[in-house]
PASEBA-1860 file (N, C-alpha, C; in nm, 3 decimals):
! residues 109
1> MPQQIIQT> -0.107/1.853/0.891/-0.112/1.694/0.942/0.008/1.662/0.858 ~ 0.103/1.553/0.938/0.240/1.434/0.878/0.148/1.338/0.785 ~ 0.250/1.313/0.690/0.194/1.216/0.621/0.189/1.049/0.696 ~ 0.140/0.972/0.598/0.097/0.861/0.642/0.152/0.732/0.594 ~ 0.217/0.637/0.664/0.260/0.524/0.547/0.169/0.426/0.629 ~ 0.102/0.333/0.538/0.025/0.202/0.595/0.122/0.136/0.510 ~ 0.150/0.026/0.613/0.212/-0.118/0.561/0.127/-0.223/0.552 ~ 0.067/-0.304/0.447/0.003/-0.467/0.452/0.085/-0.560/0.438
9> NFHFDLPA> 0.034/-0.679/0.499/0.123/-0.800/0.456/-0.013/-0.936/0.456 ~ 0.024/-0.987/0.354/-0.026/-1.134/0.365/0.021/-1.241/0.299 ~ 0.015/-1.340/0.313/0.030/-1.490/0.262/-0.063/-1.520/0.113 ~ -0.030/-1.565/0.011/-0.114/-1.590/-0.077/-0.116/-1.753/-0.149 ~ -0.218/-1.801/-0.157/-0.197/-1.895/-0.188/-0.239/-1.954/-0.384 ~ -0.168/-1.946/-0.434/-0.199/-1.917/-0.590/0.006/-1.904/-0.612 ~ -0.015/-1.982/-0.765/0.140/-1.967/-0.782/0.213/-1.825/-0.783 ~ 0.309/-1.836/-0.811/0.405/-1.672/-0.755/0.367/-1.632/-0.908
17> SDFERGAS> 0.368/-1.678/-0.998/0.353/-1.588/-1.156/0.200/-1.543/-1.188 ~ 0.075/-1.614/-1.076/-0.023/-1.557/-1.109/-0.056/-1.444/-1.016 ~ 0.020/-1.479/-0.886/0.019/-1.356/-0.791/0.063/-1.206/-0.928 ~ 0.233/-1.199/-0.949/0.257/-1.126/-0.999/0.212/-1.065/-1.115 ~ 0.126/-1.118/-1.166/0.054/-1.146/-1.288/-0.046/-0.994/-1.254 ~ -0.125/-1.042/-1.163/-0.244/-1.013/-1.078/-0.174/-0.877/-1.053 ~ -0.059/-0.871/-0.947/-0.038/-0.722/-0.914/-0.026/-0.588/-1.044 ~ 0.045/-0.678/-1.154/0.049/-0.562/-1.262/-0.085/-0.547/-1.315
25> SVATQFDH> -0.170/-0.616/-1.314/-0.330/-0.624/-1.393/-0.431/-0.488/-1.302 ~ -0.396/-0.489/-1.146/-0.425/-0.408/-1.050/-0.361/-0.270/-1.019 ~ -0.251/-0.280/-1.104/-0.120/-0.155/-1.029/-0.203/-0.020/-1.072 ~ -0.266/0.001/-1.171/-0.310/0.145/-1.257/-0.441/0.129/-1.167 ~ -0.481/0.089/-1.096/-0.653/0.166/-1.010/-0.547/0.212/-0.891 ~ -0.423/0.178/-0.846/-0.407/0.223/-0.709/-0.344/0.359/-0.751 ~ -0.341/0.387/-0.859/-0.248/0.521/-0.901/-0.386/0.663/-0.898 ~ -0.484/0.602/-0.906/-0.573/0.699/-0.884/-0.684/0.713/-0.740
33> IPGLQWKI> -0.584/0.636/-0.660/-0.641/0.701/-0.511/-0.624/0.828/-0.438 ~ -0.745/0.895/-0.385/-0.716/0.987/-0.392/-0.583/1.018/-0.255 ~ -0.505/1.099/-0.287/-0.399/1.117/-0.177/-0.251/1.009/-0.154 ~ -0.301/0.945/-0.233/-0.187/0.822/-0.247/-0.067/0.918/-0.319 ~ 0.041/0.889/-0.267/0.183/0.956/-0.310/0.263/0.894/-0.383 ~ 0.215/0.702/-0.345/0.366/0.623/-0.340/0.299/0.483/-0.336 ~ 0.334/0.339/-0.409/0.330/0.247/-0.319/0.428/0.151/-0.377 ~ 0.512/0.106/-0.308/0.574/-0.018/-0.330/0.524/-0.158/-0.287
41> WLFNEERK> 0.527/-0.240/-0.413/0.460/-0.347/-0.385/0.564/-0.458/-0.343 ~ 0.521/-0.569/-0.234/0.646/-0.632/-0.102/0.582/-0.766/-0.188 ~ 0.718/-0.904/-0.213/0.695/-1.027/-0.276/0.799/-1.107/-0.231 ~ 0.737/-1.198/-0.158/0.866/-1.317/-0.101/0.780/-1.425/-0.198 ~ 0.863/-1.543/-0.275/0.792/-1.580/-0.348/0.823/-1.746/-0.208 ~ 0.929/-1.743/-0.162/1.005/-1.829/-0.092/0.840/-1.887/-0.013 ~ 0.806/-1.775/0.061/0.764/-1.737/0.200/0.596/-1.729/0.127 ~ 0.567/-1.743/0.015/0.415/-1.660/-0.014/0.347/-1.608/0.013
49> EGGGIYLF> 0.433/-1.483/0.028/0.432/-1.347/0.092/0.370/-1.223/0.028 ~ 0.298/-1.125/0.004/0.341/-1.052/-0.058/0.253/-0.917/0.037 ~ 0.276/-0.783/-0.039/0.256/-0.699/0.108/0.237/-0.525/0.011 ~ 0.226/-0.408/0.048/0.285/-0.296/0.009/0.278/-0.196/0.079 ~ 0.436/-0.121/0.075/0.395/0.054/0.129/0.383/0.110/0.090 ~ 0.292/0.178/0.144/0.214/0.275/0.061/0.264/0.460/0.164 ~ 0.278/0.552/0.089/0.270/0.684/0.168/0.153/0.781/0.129 ~ 0.073/0.813/0.216/-0.015/0.918/0.174/0.023/1.047/0.230
57> VNKNAVTN> -0.036/1.105/0.146/-0.049/1.280/0.223/-0.142/1.342/0.375 ~ -0.182/1.236/0.430/-0.211/1.245/0.539/-0.338/1.133/0.562 ~ -0.363/1.156/0.718/-0.473/1.028/0.812/-0.598/1.021/0.705 ~ -0.662/1.147/0.683/-0.770/1.107/0.638/-0.791/1.051/0.481 ~ -0.653/1.050/0.418/-0.663/1.022/0.305/-0.659/0.837/0.310 ~ -0.551/0.818/0.443/-0.531/0.643/0.478/-0.669/0.626/0.497 ~ -0.785/0.703/0.609/-0.940/0.668/0.621/-1.011/0.678/0.539 ~ -0.991/0.707/0.402/-1.082/0.657/0.318/-1.022/0.578/0.228
65> FKNSDLFH> -0.949/0.558/0.195/-0.890/0.432/0.119/-0.933/0.298/0.239 ~ -0.898/0.301/0.349/-0.936/0.175/0.393/-1.049/0.180/0.397 ~ -1.155/0.234/0.354/-1.320/0.240/0.373/-1.343/0.290/0.207 ~ -1.256/0.198/0.121/-1.287/0.194/-0.054/-1.320/0.063/-0.079 ~ -1.386/0.063/-0.176/-1.382/-0.102/-0.255/-1.295/-0.140/-0.286 ~ -1.189/-0.084/-0.337/-1.011/-0.175/-0.380/-0.958/-0.229/-0.250 ~ -0.956/-0.144/-0.139/-0.913/-0.185/-0.024/-1.004/-0.349/0.085 ~ -1.097/-0.312/0.004/-1.175/-0.403/0.112/-1.200/-0.552/0.020
73> GVATNPAF> -1.199/-0.533/-0.105/-1.169/-0.661/-0.247/-1.029/-0.710/-0.189 ~ -0.903/-0.634/-0.182/-0.792/-0.676/-0.130/-0.773/-0.781/-0.018 ~ -0.824/-0.703/0.098/-0.870/-0.714/0.234/-0.940/-0.879/0.247 ~ -1.020/-0.899/0.099/-1.143/-0.998/0.181/-1.093/-1.090/0.019 ~ -0.974/-1.080/-0.028/-0.990/-1.199/-0.197/-0.933/-1.329/-0.111 ~ -1.035/-1.440/-0.122/-0.992/-1.575/-0.110/-0.883/-1.606/-0.098 ~ -0.767/-1.567/-0.202/-0.697/-1.611/-0.210/-0.499/-1.556/-0.140 ~ -0.556/-1.458/-0.025/-0.478/-1.451/0.046/-0.552/-1.439/0.236
81> HTFSVKQF> -0.453/-1.437/0.315/-0.473/-1.492/0.456/-0.354/-1.456/0.521 ~ -0.450/-1.431/0.666/-0.300/-1.328/0.735/-0.309/-1.251/0.708 ~ -0.411/-1.157/0.628/-0.384/-0.995/0.638/-0.377/-0.916/0.702 ~ -0.295/-0.861/0.726/-0.260/-0.714/0.825/-0.220/-0.584/0.780 ~ -0.294/-0.514/0.826/-0.216/-0.357/0.814/-0.193/-0.294/0.937 ~ -0.068/-0.242/0.929/-0.006/-0.118/1.007/0.008/0.011/0.958 ~ -0.055/0.139/1.085/-0.047/0.296/1.043/0.069/0.345/1.094 ~ 0.135/0.415/1.087/0.248/0.515/1.101/0.248/0.674/1.064
89> EVLEAPSL> 0.279/0.770/1.103/0.296/0.917/1.130/0.454/0.878/1.020 ~ 0.506/0.972/0.950/0.611/0.988/0.902/0.687/1.069/0.988 ~ 0.800/1.033/1.049/0.894/1.142/1.104/0.963/1.256/0.954 ~ 0.897/1.334/0.952/0.968/1.376/0.804/1.106/1.438/0.794 ~ 1.156/1.523/0.905/1.301/1.567/0.936/1.379/1.444/0.916 ~ 1.393/1.367/1.027/1.479/1.267/0.987/1.496/1.170/0.866 ~ 1.370/1.177/0.791/1.311/1.090/0.690/1.399/1.154/0.583 ~ 1.380/1.265/0.529/1.474/1.329/0.466/1.631/1.363/0.482
97> LTHAPLSR> 1.660/1.348/0.620/1.804/1.334/0.604/1.857/1.229/0.601 ~ 1.807/1.076/0.563/1.775/0.932/0.521/1.769/0.955/0.360 ~ 1.722/1.007/0.322/1.679/1.028/0.204/1.545/0.969/0.122 ~ 1.476/0.970/0.276/1.356/0.916/0.164/1.233/0.987/0.111 ~ 1.188/0.892/0.022/1.105/0.985/-0.116/0.961/1.030/-0.085 ~ 1.026/1.185/0.001/0.895/1.227/0.080/0.784/1.318/-0.009 ~ 0.837/1.357/-0.127/0.799/1.452/-0.225/0.643/1.431/-0.247 ~ 0.584/1.546/-0.295/0.413/1.545/-0.278/0.394/1.530/-0.403
105> RLTIL> 0.302/1.444/-0.394/0.244/1.447/-0.587/0.108/1.541/-0.595 ~ 0.091/1.662/-0.629/-0.040/1.726/-0.667/-0.193/1.598/-0.613 ~ -0.246/1.625/-0.543/-0.389/1.534/-0.511/-0.467/1.649/-0.521 ~ -0.596/1.618/-0.533/-0.706/1.692/-0.471/-0.816/1.559/-0.405 ~ -0.778/1.601/-0.272/-0.838/1.537/-0.176/-1.003/1.552/-0.194
END
């Protein structure tokens, strides 16, 4: 089963410093998500937009994450609006040719 990428985007209604502080305070919770290889945190202060790019080991891991309390908490956070999620399969061969960070971390699902 191919690895999966999800992309989340949203706008936020709080000072940028509060957003950055909040992201840092919850980052360790994402380190314990089964099947998550890595997450890149996205931030655009001018547009008050944030989000993330996540690499998961497979589609089941994404489904489990989307059903988690952590995902629900982010998606329904009253400080965030216009929340969107896109999901993609990773095309491994061309991605590796362009140096994508697809190394797998040992994770028990």
